N, C-alpha and C positions, 0 to 999 in steps of 0.2 A: 397481760400480764409483760413491761418491758425491763427488760436487763439494764441496770443503773451506771454500768463499767462503759467508763469515758475511752473515748478513741486512743489515750494514753493508754490504756490498758490494755490495749490489744496486744496478742503474744506473738510470737513469732510463727506460728501456725496459722493465726487470724490474719496477721500481714502477709505470709506466702499465699494465701487461698486468695485474698485480696490483690496482689498481683496478677496471680495465675488470669483471675477473672476481667482484670483490667487489660490482659493481651487477648483474651479468647474467650468471652461473655457466654457462648453456647458451648463449651465445654461439658462432658457429661460428668456428675458425680463420680465415677468411678475413676473415669482418669482425672480427675482435679483429686480424687484421693490418694492415685499412686504417684502424683509429682510431689505431694507437700509430705508424702510420707505417713500418714495416716490411712486407717481403714472408713468405710466408707460412712458407717453410721455416725463415727464423729464430725467429721465432715459435713454433714445435711444438718447437725443440730447446730456449730457452728454458723452455719450458712442463714438458718433459722434465727439464730439470734444475733446475726449481722442484718439481716433484714428487719426485723423488729426493733433494732435499738436506730435504723437507720442511718448505720455505716455504708449499706447497698442501700442505695435509692431506689433502684431500678435496673434495668436490663434494655438495651436498646439495640437496632440496628445503625451503623454509622455509613450515613451517605455520604455520596459525592456530590456536592453543589454545583459543579462544573458540569457532569453529565447531567444533571436536572434543569440544565441553562439557567442558573443561580451564579453567574460567573464574577459578577462587579460587588467587589466588599467596599464598602465607604465605614469609616469611623467618626461618628457623630457627636461635638462636644455639644452638651447643651445647659444653657444658663436658665434659671428658673427665675421665675418675678417673685415666688415667695418660696422660701426653705423651711415654713412650719410643717408640723407632723401631719396636719390633716392634707397639706399640698401636697407630700413629698408621698402620701398613701393615696392621693388621686393619681397622681403622677404615674407611680407603680402599676396602678390598676388599668389604667389607660394604655401605657406599653405594652403588657401582657395582651392584650386585644391586636396587637400589631405584627402578624407572622412575618413582614420581614426584618423585623428586630431580632438577631438571634441574639444579644446579649445587650446586659443594660447593668452600668454598675455605678453606685451613690462613689463618688468622688470627694475627697478632701484635697483640694487647690483651686483655681482661680474659676473654676467653672462647679456645675453642680453632678452631671451625668456623662458619662461615653458611653457610647451606643454602638454595638457592631451593627451595620447593616448589610444584607444580602439581596440581590436584584439582580436579574438578567442584565440590565446594562445601563448606561447613565443616564439614559432618557426614563426609565421605570423610575431610579432612585430619585431625578427630580421629582415626579409624581408623587411618589413616595414622601419625600421631604415635604413638598409644600401642601399635600392633603391630609398627611396623618400627623407627619412629626411635628410639625409649625403649629397645629391644631390641639397638642396635646395641652393640657390642664398647666397653665403656670409656666408655660416656654416664652422668656424674655427674647433669647437669641439663639443660632444654633453656629458650629462651624463645621465642614465636613474636610475630613482626610482622603485621599481617594486611596485604597491599596492597589501598589502597582504589581505584587506577586506574595505568595504565602510562602514565607521561609519555613514557618513551622506552625502547626495547628496543635489543637488540644491531640493526645496520644495518650497511650497509657500513661495512669497517673501509676507512682512508684509509693507503695503504702508504707513503707520505712520511714 
């Protein structure tokens, strides 16, 4: 059974819980309850509701890509030959199967998608571009922008 509350219906306690979890997803329920000023049972109930309604989509470890040997970041503009729904669906499904593509966004603008691609180095990126990205369904052309430095990458999201 899903709670129909929209994200705009989150109260101050829900937002405080989300803020704490965004900073530390491994926090115990007891400590979380202490930090937000509620007892353990209401916090557990709120967590369950936030998970069931999809506000909390999951929990994961944040990995350091540099230490994992994936230092090279490129942003790729992709222009498609066809932007009808079936073509977009085919492209989306194919993108999901390429592990080097960290993010893919459908864009309103002079190109259709913006991809964030992470590889060990330029040689590996060129192989991914030639063998995987350029062969995705309906790709007409691509333009690559290589990141020189990450100034800010995803961090805790404020629920406010």
